Each structure stands twice: as structure tokens, then as C-alpha cells.
C-alpha positions in Angstrom: 81.2 46.8 37.8 80.0 50.3 37.0 79.5 51.0 33.3 78.7 54.7 33.3 78.8 58.0 35.1 76.0 58.7 37.7 72.8 59.6 35.8 72.6 63.1 37.3 75.8 64.0 35.5 74.4 63.6 31.9 73.1 67.1 31.2 74.5 70.3 30.1 76.1 71.9 27.1 77.7 69.9 24.3 81.4 69.2 24.8 84.4 68.0 22.9 87.6 66.5 24.3 90.3 68.9 25.4 92.9 66.4 26.7 93.2 62.9 28.0 96.0 61.3 30.1 96.5 57.7 31.1 98.5 56.3 34.0 99.1 52.6 34.1 96.3 51.9 31.7 96.4 50.3 28.2 99.6 49.8 26.2 102.0 51.9 28.3 102.6 53.3 31.7 101.9 56.9 30.6 100.1 58.3 27.6 98.7 61.7 26.8 96.4 62.8 24.0 95.9 66.5 23.2 93.4 66.6 20.3 92.7 69.6 18.2 89.2 71.1 18.0 88.3 69.8 14.5 90.2 67.0 12.8 92.5 64.5 14.5 94.2 61.7 12.5 95.6 58.9 14.6 98.2 56.5 13.1 100.4 53.7 14.4 101.3 50.1 13.9 98.9 47.3 14.9 98.5 46.6 18.6 99.9 49.9 19.8 96.6 51.3 21.0 94.6 53.1 18.4 91.3 51.4 19.2 92.1 51.6 22.9 92.5 55.3 22.5 89.2 55.7 20.5 87.3 53.6 23.1 88.7 55.8 25.8 87.7 59.0 24.0 84.2 57.6 23.8 84.1 56.9 27.5 85.5 60.4 28.4 82.9 62.1 26.2 79.9 60.0 27.1 80.7 58.4 30.4 79.7 55.0 28.8 81.8 52.0 28.1 80.7 50.1 25.1 81.4 46.5 25.7 84.2 46.2 28.3 85.9 48.5 30.7 89.5 49.5 30.1 91.5 47.7 32.8 94.7 48.8 34.4 98.0 47.2 33.4 98.6 43.9 35.1 101.9 45.2 36.7 100.3 48.5 37.9 100.8 49.5 41.5 97.6 49.6 43.5 97.4 53.4 43.8 98.7 54.2 40.3 95.9 53.6 37.7 94.3 56.9 36.8 92.6 58.6 33.8 92.6 62.3 33.7 90.7 64.2 31.0 89.3 67.6 30.3 86.1 68.5 28.4 85.7 71.7 26.5 82.3 73.4 26.4 81.5 77.0 25.2 81.4 78.0 28.9 84.5 76.4 30.4 87.0 73.6 30.4 86.2 71.0 33.0 88.9 68.6 34.4 88.1 65.1 35.7 90.4 62.8 37.6 89.2 59.2 37.7 90.9 56.4 39.7 90.5 52.7 39.6 88.9 50.8 42.5 90.5 47.3 42.7 87.8 46.1 45.0 84.9 47.1 42.8 86.8 46.5 39.5 85.6 49.9 38.3 86.7 53.4 37.6 85.3 55.8 40.2 84.8 59.4 39.2 85.8 62.2 41.5 83.2 64.5 43.1 81.9 66.8 40.4 78.7 68.3 39.0 77.4 69.5 35.7 79.0 66.9 33.4 78.4 68.0 29.8 75.8 66.4 27.6 76.1 66.1 23.8 75.8 64.0 20.7 78.5 61.6 19.5 78.8 58.9 16.8 81.3 56.1 16.8 81.9 54.0 13.7 83.8 50.9 15.1 86.3 48.7 13.4 83.9 45.7 13.1 81.1 47.6 11.3 79.0 48.3 14.4 78.0 51.8 15.4 77.4 53.5 18.7 75.3 56.7 19.1 75.1 58.8 22.2 72.6 61.6 22.6 71.6 63.1 26.0 68.4 64.5 24.4 67.3 61.2 23.0 66.3 58.3 25.3 65.7 54.7 24.3 62.6 54.5 26.6 63.7 51.8 29.0 64.6 54.2 31.8 68.0 52.7 32.4 71.1 54.6 33.3 72.6 54.0 29.8 69.5 54.7 27.8 71.0 57.7 26.0 73.4 55.3 24.2 72.4 53.1 21.3 74.7 50.4 20.0 73.9 48.9 16.6 75.7 45.7 15.6 76.0 45.0 11.8 72.8 43.2 11.7 70.9 45.8 13.7 72.3 48.5 11.5 70.5 47.0 8.5 67.5 45.3 10.1 66.7 47.4 13.2 66.9 47.1 16.9 64.1 46.6 19.4 64.0 46.8 23.2 61.8 47.1 26.3 60.0 50.3 26.9 59.5 52.0 30.3 56.2 50.1 30.9 57.5 46.7 29.8 56.2 46.6 26.2 58.5 46.3 23.2 59.6 49.4 21.4 61.6 50.2 18.3 64.9 51.7 19.2 66.0 52.0 15.5 64.1 50.9 12.5 67.3 50.0 10.6 68.8 51.2 7.3 66.5 49.2 5.1 63.2 50.2 6.5 64.2 53.8 7.2 65.6 54.4 3.7 62.3 53.1 2.1 60.2 55.2 4.5 62.2 58.3 3.8 62.0 57.8 0.1 58.4 56.8 -0.3 56.9 59.1 2.4 58.5 62.3 1.3 55.7 64.4 2.4 56.7 63.5 6.0 60.5 62.9 5.5 61.3 65.2 2.6 64.1 67.1 4.5 65.5 63.8 5.8 65.6 62.1 2.5 67.0 65.1 0.6 69.8 65.4 3.2 70.5 61.7 2.9 70.7 61.9 -0.9 73.1 64.8 -0.7 75.3 62.9 1.8 75.3 59.8 -0.4 76.5 61.9 -3.3 79.2 63.6 -1.2 80.5 60.2 0.1 80.5 58.5 -3.3 83.7 57.3 -4.9 85.5 60.1 -6.6 85.3 58.4 -10.0 82.3 56.8 -11.7 78.7 57.4 -11.0 77.7 59.0 -7.7 75.5 57.1 -5.4 71.9 57.6 -6.5 68.8 55.9 -5.1 66.6 54.0 -7.5 63.1 52.9 -6.7 62.9 50.2 -3.9 62.6 46.7 -5.2 61.4 43.3 -4.0 63.7 40.3 -3.6 62.7 36.7 -3.8 61.7 35.4 -0.3 61.6 38.8 1.4 58.3 40.7 1.7 60.1 44.0 2.4 60.9 46.6 -0.2 64.7 46.8 -0.4 66.5 50.1 -1.3 68.4 50.0 -4.5 71.3 52.0 -6.0 71.9 53.1 -9.6 75.4 51.9 -10.5 77.3 52.3 -13.7 76.5 48.7 -14.6 72.8 48.8 -13.6 70.5 48.8 -10.6 71.8 46.9 -7.5 69.8 46.0 -4.4 71.5 47.4 -1.4 71.9 44.0 0.2 74.0 43.0 -2.8 76.3 46.0 -2.6 80.1 45.6 -2.0 81.6 45.8 1.5 83.0 49.2 0.8 79.7 50.6 -0.4 77.9 49.1 2.6 80.4 50.6 5.0 80.1 54.1 3.6 76.3 54.0 3.2 76.1 52.7 6.8 78.0 55.7 8.0 75.8 58.1 6.0 72.7 56.5 7.4 73.8 56.5 11.0 74.8 60.2 10.7 71.5 61.2 9.2 69.5 59.0 11.6 71.3 60.3 14.7 71.0 64.0 13.7 67.3 64.0 12.7 66.5 61.9 15.8 68.4 64.6 17.8 66.5 67.4 16.2 63.1 65.7 16.8 63.8 65.0 20.4 65.2 68.5 21.0 61.9 69.9 19.7 60.0 67.6 22.1 62.1 68.9 24.9 61.5 72.5 23.9 65.3 73.0 23.3 67.4 74.0 20.4 69.6 71.3 18.8 73.1 71.1 20.1 75.8 72.8 17.9 78.6 70.4 18.6 79.1 66.7 17.6 81.9 64.3 18.3 82.6 61.8 15.5 84.9 58.8 16.0 85.8 56.5 13.1 88.1 53.5 13.5 89.8 52.3 10.3 88.2 55.0 8.1 89.9 53.4 5.1 88.4 49.9 5.7 87.2 48.1 2.5 87.8 51.2 0.3 89.8 51.2 -3.0 92.8 53.6 -2.9 90.9 56.1 -5.1 88.2 56.2 -2.4 90.6 56.3 0.5 92.0 59.5 -1.1 88.7 61.3 -0.7 86.9 59.8 2.2 87.9 62.1 5.2 87.1 65.4 3.4 83.8 63.8 2.2 82.9 62.8 5.8 83.5 66.3 7.0 81.4 67.7 4.2 78.5 65.5 5.2 78.5 67.1 8.7 78.4 70.5 7.1 75.4 69.3 5.1 73.5 68.5 8.3 73.6 72.1 9.7 75.7 75.1 9.0 75.9 75.7 12.7 77.1 72.2 13.7 80.8 72.0 14.7 82.4 68.6 14.7 85.4 67.3 16.6 86.5 64.2 14.6 88.9 61.4 15.6 90.0 59.2 12.6 92.2 56.2 13.0 93.9 55.0 9.9 96.6 52.8 8.4 96.4 54.4 5.0 99.0 56.8 3.6 96.4 57.8 1.0 94.2 59.1 3.8 97.0 61.4 5.0 97.7 62.5 1.4 94.0 63.4 1.0 93.9 65.7 4.0 97.0 67.7 3.1 95.0 70.4 1.3 92.4 70.8 4.0 94.3 70.7 7.3 94.5 73.9 9.3 97.3 74.4 11.8 95.0 75.9 14.5 92.2 73.3 14.2 93.6 70.0 13.0 96.5 67.6 14.1 98.2 64.3 13.4 98.9 61.9 16.2 101.3 58.9 15.9 101.6 55.9 18.2 105.1 54.4 18.1 107.1 51.7 20.0 110.6 52.3 21.4 111.9 49.3 23.2 109.0 48.3 25.3 107.4 51.7 25.6 104.5 53.0 23.6 104.4 56.7 23.0 101.8 59.0 21.4 103.4 62.0 19.7 101.9 65.0 18.1 103.4 65.0 14.6 104.3 68.2 12.8 102.1 67.8 9.7 104.2 68.6 6.7 103.0 68.0 3.1 104.8 65.0 1.8 103.7 65.6 -1.8 103.1 61.9 -2.7 101.9 58.7 -1.2 105.4 57.2 -1.6 106.7 60.0 0.6 104.1 59.3 3.3 105.0 55.5 3.2 108.7 56.3 3.9 107.9 59.1 6.4 108.3 58.6 10.2 104.5 58.0 10.4 104.6 54.7 8.4 108.3 54.0 8.6 108.9 52.0 5.5 112.5 52.2 4.2 111.2 51.9 0.6 107.9 52.2 -1.1 108.5 48.9 -2.9 108.1 45.2 -2.2 110.0 43.6 0.7 112.1 41.6 -1.8 113.1 44.8 -3.7 113.8 46.6 -0.4 116.2 43.8 0.7 118.0 43.9 -2.6 118.4 47.6 -2.6 119.8 47.5 0.9 122.3 44.8 -0.3 123.1 46.9 -3.3 123.9 50.0 -1.1 126.2 47.9 1.1 128.1 46.8 -2.0 128.3 50.4 -3.2 129.8 51.5 0.1 132.4 48.7 0.2 136.0 49.4 -0.7 136.3 46.4 -3.0 132.9 44.8 -3.9 132.9 41.2 -5.1 131.8 41.2 -8.8 130.0 37.9 -8.2 127.8 39.4 -5.5 127.2 42.5 -7.7 126.0 40.2 -10.5 123.7 38.3 -8.1 122.1 41.5 -6.8 121.9 42.9 -10.4 119.9 39.8 -11.5 117.6 40.2 -8.4 117.0 43.9 -9.2 116.1 43.1 -12.7 113.4 40.7 -11.4 111.9 43.1 -8.8 112.4 46.7 -10.0 110.6 48.4 -12.8 112.6 49.5 -15.8 112.2 53.1 -14.9 112.9 52.8 -11.1 114.8 55.8 -9.8 117.4 53.4 -8.3 118.7 52.2 -11.7 120.9 55.1 -12.8 123.3 55.1 -9.8 123.3 51.3 -9.6 123.9 50.8 -13.3 126.9 53.0 -13.2 128.3 51.2 -10.2 127.6 47.7 -11.5 129.1 48.4 -14.9 132.2 49.6 -13.2 132.4 46.4 -11.1 131.9 44.2 -14.2 134.7 46.1 -16.1 137.1 45.6 -13.1 136.4 41.8 -13.2 137.3 41.7 -16.9 
């Protein structure tokens, strides 16, 4: 099973994704994704293919599968499975047509040359990260040595591997060691640490104290110095931070680590750093309080601007959160950003480009076509309101049923719910008729 493109096709200008089309692969027989050049928000119910799409974007950009290869549908005809995608570089748009070889159980690229290089970061749903950089090699000389995968433990404690000559090398020191080194050896890492601190501040929750490093501390049973954060309620060792804090600090660390690693290796190769980056974040709202969900996407984009004023990012965010969509209303640009929605009709999954219109409130997003709730209330309240509407439409409503629904509404609706005025008028009329 092949896991990557041929190695000679990993050089060139940085690229982003222009389009991607699937035939007999994944959740449906045909799917097309046409991303915008800057921000792409991807929504949809569980199991409709958001992660499948993100993994495929990664493969199209990097030529690398992460853990497993996307397989054709079990009912696919032999000649049908294909993935067609286009990559956009400053020089041209290149189209690639890749077909599945059932004998080799692999996707076989068509004849082509000059596949684009680049830098990409993928924050996955499980807390792991993947970094791809054609200017940075891991040292083992393998075909996939321009890709680094960090599971949750390696993100914090580092990753080691075999060097070209068989000796062990450090592929990534990990967040804990790098943070302390950046902070305590500022003569060497001054720019890195200053950028890291700025990014932490940008990514902080919108209310309360912004993330601010304190002096590293020791913890019982561990000889390492551990990074610490100043919080509203005191100093907290990073290992004791909440899941949400760890998620966002992990994203900040990987972004800084990948960018400064890229700059360092570009200098060693006597090249300028690339001016494009692809960022993929699955479940960008994971572990975050609603207040934080409402600010996270603009903050992530601001951190990229902090790295370099010349760096352009194409971002792909998957989310289940209406607060994330509400947060991007003020910043979306029609010519650079788009909203994509996966939906199920019968047994067919479709991916549609949604006309992004400001909804004005989170409730409005919940009841929009994107999330599809009939009411921004509890399920019990929704059922009662639908029963109440049926009674209101009936020619002669049963007062006993009206009283039963009225008691239920009293239990499940707030006193100032907008449904009360029209229901109260109808229910009082029904009770008077009964008398």
C-alpha cells in the first residue's frame, strides 16, 4: 500500500487547495469541495464526512496519508473510484486525477511533474497534530520524512526517531521542554518566545486574565522545569491546566514551532520562507466554553498574521458550534471566505456552498438550515410547542388537551418566552369556550 506521492514530486512553490472532487469514495457517490482562498467553515451532522473531508484535504495538499488510506465505497464499480483535485500556486493551477488500484489497494497518481511543496498544520479531533513542511526533514531519509505526527503525549513530552546514520535524533522536543528553553534562553530564542507570548495573549479567553507565562516551576517527582501560567486565581502548572486551555496552548505551540522550524530550515537551504500556509482544524470548538467559542476562529487567524505579515493562510475549520459561525460574521469576506455544509437527503450526502448571511443571533443560527433545529429550546419544549401549534390550527381544539399542553409549557418555557403571548390568547379563549 502506497502512503505518499513519489518523492521527486515534493518540491516547488507553496500551494493551497483550489478544488477537490470525489467519485465513489467516502460517504457518497459524488462530492465536490470548492474552498475559498482564506477561510472555509465546514459544518454538518455527525458521520456525514467532515473528518473524511479534512483528511482528504491534507492528502491532496501534502501527498501523505496520516494513519489510513481513504478507501473506495464497498459498492463502487471497479473503474469508478477517483479523486480529482487542483492545487493553486502563484504560478498556476495544477489539476491531478488519481484513480484507485484494486490490486495494490492504493491510489495511483497520474503522470505529472512539479508537485507543489509547502507548509501545512493539521489539528486533529483527538488532540494530535500533523505538520508537513517540504523544507524541513526529520532526518531518517524516508519518503515521508517531511511530515511529523505528534500524538497527545508527544506534543507535550517530545518525539524521537532514527537519524540517517542510525542514531537517535530529536524530531520535536515537545511543548514542555521548548517552552522552558524559549523562556529561559531568551538571548537565543527571544523572537520565538516573544511571538509565542503574543499568540498566547491573542488566543486567550475573551474574558478574564489573558494567558501570561509565569516562571517555570518544579513538580514533585519530576526533575524537569514545568511551564506555568498566571491565572486569575493564582499560578497553575501547565500540566494541571484544563482541557480547553491545553487544547489552545497546544495549537499555539505547534504553530510557533512549525513556523520557526520552517524559517530555520529555509535559511539552511539558502531559501526564503514560503509565503503560504494551509491550516486545518477539526472541531475548532472542542473543550471551549461558549464565550471562548465566540472568539476562537478570529483569534487563530490573528496568530497567523503575528508570525509574518507576508504569510497567507488557507484555513479549513470543521465545527458543530453556532457560536463559531456567529463569531465569524463580522470578519467574513465574500471574495475570500465561504461556508460549506454537509447534509443528508434520503441516502445521499451532499456538500453545499452556503450563502453566508448574518443571522444576528446564536438562536437564529441554531434554527437556520445549517444546524436545522426547529426551536432553540429543549426537546421537551420543542415537542410541546409543536403540539400547541397543531391545537391552534385545529377547527375545534379539545380544551382538555389545551390544558395539558398549557401545564407542560409552564414547566418547560421561561416566563418571558416569545411563544407565550399568542399561546396565552388562544388558551384563554379555549378555556372560556369550555365554561
